[in-house]
N, C-alpha and C positions, 0 to 999 in steps of 0.2 A: 886038740883043736876046740875053740870056743863055738858054741852053737847059739843062734838067734832064733827067737821065737817068730814065726809067720803070722801075719796079721789076720790071715783068713783061715788059718787052721792052727790047731793047737799043737801041731808039731814042731819040732826044732830042726834047723839046719845048721850046717857049718858056715863059718864066715866066707869061706872061698866060694861055697856054693851060692850064698847070697849075693857076693860081689859079681860071679860069673852070670847069675840071673839078671843083675841090674845091667851089666854090660850087654847082655843079649837083647834086652829090652830097649836099651840105648842104641844098640846097632839096628834094630828093627824101626825105631822112629827116624833114625838118620836115613835109612833105607827108603822109608815111605816118603820123607821129605824130599829126597833126592829124585825119587820117581815123580812126585807132585811137581817139583820144580822143572823137571825134563818134559813132563806134559804141558806145562804152562808156557815153557819155553818154545815148545814145538808149535803150540797155538798161536804164540805170538809171532812167530817167524812165518806162519802160514798167513796170518792176517796182514802182515807187513807185506809179504808178497803179492797177495790180492790187492792191497792198496797200491803197490807200485804198478802191477798191471793196469789197474784202473786209471792211474794218473798217466801211464804211458798212452793208454787209448785215449783219453781225453786230450792229450797233447797232440797226438796225431789228427784227432778230428778237428782241433783247433787250428792247427797248420794248414790242413786241406781247405778248410773255411777261409783262412787268411789269403791263401794262394788264389782262391776263386775270387775273392773280392779285389784283390790285386789286379788280377786280370781284367775284370770288369773295368776297374778304375783306369787301367791303362788304355783298354779300347775307348773308353769315354774321352780320355785325355787325348787320343790321337785323332778322335772325330772333331773334338773342339779345336785342336790345332789346325787341322785341315780346313774347318770352318773360318777361322782367323786368316789362314794363308789366302784363301779364295776371297774374302773380304777385302784384304789388303791389295790383292791385284787389281780390284775395282777402283781403287783410291787414285786420284790423280798425282802424278809426279810433281816434284817441287819445280822443276824446270818448265813443265807444261804450265802449271799454275801461274809462275811469274811471267811467262810469255802473255798468257791470257789476261791477266790483270794489267800489264803494260798496254795492251791492245785496247782494253776497255777504257783505260784512262786517255789514251789517244783520242778515241771515239767520243768520249764525253766532252772532251776540250773542243774538238772540231765541230760537233753538234751544239755545243753551248755557244760557240761564237756565231754559228749560223743562226741559232734561236735568236740571240741577243740582236743581231743584225736585223732579222726579220721583225722583231718587236719594234726597234727603232723606226724602220721603214713603215711599218703599220701605224705607229704613233703619228709621223709626220703626215701619213695619209689622212687620218682623222683630223688632225689640225687643219689641214688644207681643205678638207671638205667642210669643216665647221666655218672657216673663213670664207669659202665660196658662198655658203648658205647665207652668212650674215650679209656679205656684199650684195648678193642678189635680192636679198629682202630690203635692204637699204635702198636701193634704186627704184 
């Protein structure tokens, strides 16, 4: 068998021993890489699990807050609806409004004619008094 010199020592080794040593060194590097990858993967999974737990907790908190706010909004909405219903109960109905307007129109017409008649009678009275005064002063 052929022998190869070792770099660090003046000894000579066989080619098979050298290849086996290289193979063992490569196996060690691969084992170290595998262990490092496994450690990194475990750390990544742990970190991802913590992130998911934090996200779920935040989602639960947001859901609870939204539910509380929706409840408050519904209560305010119901209160507003009741206030509007009470206000509408106080409104006059269309039928009552129409009857009232018709009655007012009739009353205005009646009083308008009476007032006009009163003004005419008053005007005639003033003219009669003026004529009487003029005639009395003329005699």
